[in-house]
N, C-alpha and C positions, 0 to 999 in steps of 0.2 A: 390297498393302502395309501401305493403309488399313486392312483388313480386320484384318492381323495386327497394328499398332499399335493398332488401339482392342482388341482380345481382351486385350493386353497391359495397358493400364491399369484396363481393367476387372478384370482378373486382380490387380493389383497392389492397386486400390482395395479388392475384396470382400476380401484377405486383412487389410490393413489395419483391417475391419469386424468382420471374426472375433475380430481380434486385439484390440482396445477390448471387444468382448460377451463379456468376462469373467464367470462366474461367482465369485462372494464370498464364501468358506465360513468365511473365519478372521477377519473383519473385527470389531474390539470398537473402539466407539465412544469416541470421546477426551474427555480433560474437558473441561468449560469454562472459561474464562481468569479466571473471577471471581477475584479475590484473589491474584494470581501478582504476582510483581515480576520482571523482568527486565534483568539487569546485565550491562554491559559494560566495555570497556576507555575509552570515554569519555562515556559516556551512561548512564543509569538508568531503569527507566522503572518508574513507581509508579502503584499506581491510586488514582487521582485525588481528593484531596481537599481540598475549599474552603478550609477552614482555613489548611492548609498552601500551597498552590498557587496560591491566586486571584490573591492578590496581584502574584506577581513575573510570572505569565504576563499579568495586564491590564498590567503595566508593561513588558514584552517587545513585546505587541502594538501600542502605543503607538508605536511604531518606525516601524511601520507607518503613513506619513504619511496616505496618500491612500486607506487602507481596499481595494488591489485583493485584500488577502488575503481577504475575505469576499468576493470577489466572484461565487464559485461555489458558494456554499454558503449552505446555506435559512436561515439565522441570519445576525446581526452587518451592521451591527460594531456597540460599544458605547461609548456616549459617557461611563458612569462606572463605574467599579467594580463599587457596586452594581447594576446593572442586568447585570455580566457575572455578577456572583452569583446572581443570581436565574435564568439561565438555565442555569448550571450546576447549580442545585440541582432543577430543574425537568428538564433535558431530559440532564446528564452521569453522573447517578447512577442508571444504571439498571442492571440486567444484560446488555442488548441495546440499542444500544450497550452498550462494556465500554471505557471511557474510562481512559488512560492520561497523567501529566503524564510528559512527557521532561524531564530534568534533567543537565545539564551537570556531569559531575563537578569540570571546573575550577575554577568555584565554587557547585555544588551550587542554583543557580538551576535553576526552572522555565523551560523557553525555549519549549515548543510541546505541541502535542496529538495523540494519535491512539488510534482505537479497534479495537477488532473490533466487528463487526456481524452482522447475519444469520448464526450462529452455528447450524449444523447437525450437533451431533457425530451426529445418528444416519444421516444421509448422508456423514459427514465433509468438508464444506465450512464455509468461515467469509470472510470477508470483512474486510481495513485499509481504513479511511474515516475519516470525520470529521480528516483529516487538517490541521491548521494548523501550522504552522511561521512561528515570529517571523523578523524579520531576523535574528536572532541565531542561526538555526539553520539558516537556508534556504543553500545549497550550501554546506554542513560536512560533514566528516570527522565529525562527531558524529550529524547529521542520517540518510547514509547507513546508518550504524550502528544508529541507532534501527531503522527499517525491514529491516532484517538479522535484529534480536534479534526481531521480530515471527513474521517469516515462518518463521525457524528453529523457533522455538517451535510454532509451527503444524503446521510437517510433522513435528519432533521428537516432539511430542504424538501424532501418528496423524493427523491429518488430510489427506485425499486433496486437496482443493484449496482453493486460495488466491486471492481475486480482488479485483478492483479496479474499480471503474466511477466516471465522472466526467461533468459535462456535456461532450457531444458538444464544445462550442464552447472548453472549457479544453485549450487545446492544450499548455499546460505540464505540466498532470499527464497526458494521453498518451504524450506523449514521457519521464517518469520514469518512467512503469507500466512501457515497455519499457527504459529504462534498467535497472531492477531485474530483468528479465529474466519480465515477463510477458506475456504475447502477448497479441494482440488477437483479440476472438471477437467483434466486431461493433457495431452501433449499434441498441439500440432507440428505436426513434421512437415521440415525444410519450409519453414513460413516466410523464413528472411535471409539474407547475407547479410551479414556484419563484421564490418571488418575484415573482409575478405573469406568469411570462413561462414558455411553452414548454420543455421541458427533452429533449432527444434522448441519453439515453445509453449510453456508450461504454462497453463491458466488454471487461474483461481477465483475464487468469489463469494460474496458475502451474499443476500438478501434480504429485502426489507422485514420481514417477519422474522427472521433469525435477529435483527437489531438489537430487539430489548435484552437478551440476555447475555448477548455482545457487549453492551453497552454496563449491564452490570456486574460484567466479568472485571471490564477494565478499571468502572470506577472499586471494586477491591482492591485491585492490584495498584490503582495509584496512589490509593488514600494514606494518608500517614501513619495509621495504625499496621498499614502492612509493610515498614519500613526498619529495622532495628538499627541501632545508633548509630553502627558502621556502613550505613547506607544500602546493605543487601535487604533484597524483599524476602519477607518470610514466606509468600505464596506465590509461585511460578505463575507468569501468565499463561503460561503455555499448559498449565495443568487445568488452570479455569477455563479455558476455548476448546480444549482439545475434546471433550464429552459433546459440543455442540458442533464440531462439525459432521457437516454433510458425508464427505467423503474423505476417506484421507489418503496422504501421496504417496503413490508407490513407488517413485523416483526413477520411472524407466526414461528411456533415455539421458538420464543423470551421468552423474561422473562417480558414483560410488557401483 
């Protein structure tokens, strides 16, 4: 019985390896996202423009009274608009990372930042990161749509792998990645030093074959039918994406 079970497990594992060891014959590297604009029903993602976006972003960030939004980012907080604009001009106007301002359509104000980074068209991988949602965008339908639009563009442009990485101590970010349908892939220990402290980095990703089911989950969640009159969703996105995860986070090296 033990031998039979071992053979069955080995056979299944081997077939999975063979299935993933595929020859890529028709792959065409996808485009770089530089210069694109992403448009949704509630938000618009525009290429970051300091002259147009920095004041709105800085003002929105002042609502983060204790500076906790910056705890796990390698920069910030910024005490003045001038200091913030200096960082934007030095770090944010590059092809990689490629930054976007997230604009709420309701008032046409910039309320958050996000970027594509580690952009590798040759292998078809791209990461979403440098995500900084002001309190005006956190826990909103708009915030979820922004992440949907970025993932949608990546996969529908031909990228094969969509990554999310965060400080292993950042429990909220680890939960957020899985809520969006990105599967846990482990922790890189002592990957970097951030603000004078060791950083272990938790890795998450979704791959192209998972996108159709993830897209359906996002569309179900974001639909008007899913929201009650008080603005609360009837179905949680995490409940829709949880069955699709390849692997769930164990929260090793985390703060829990």
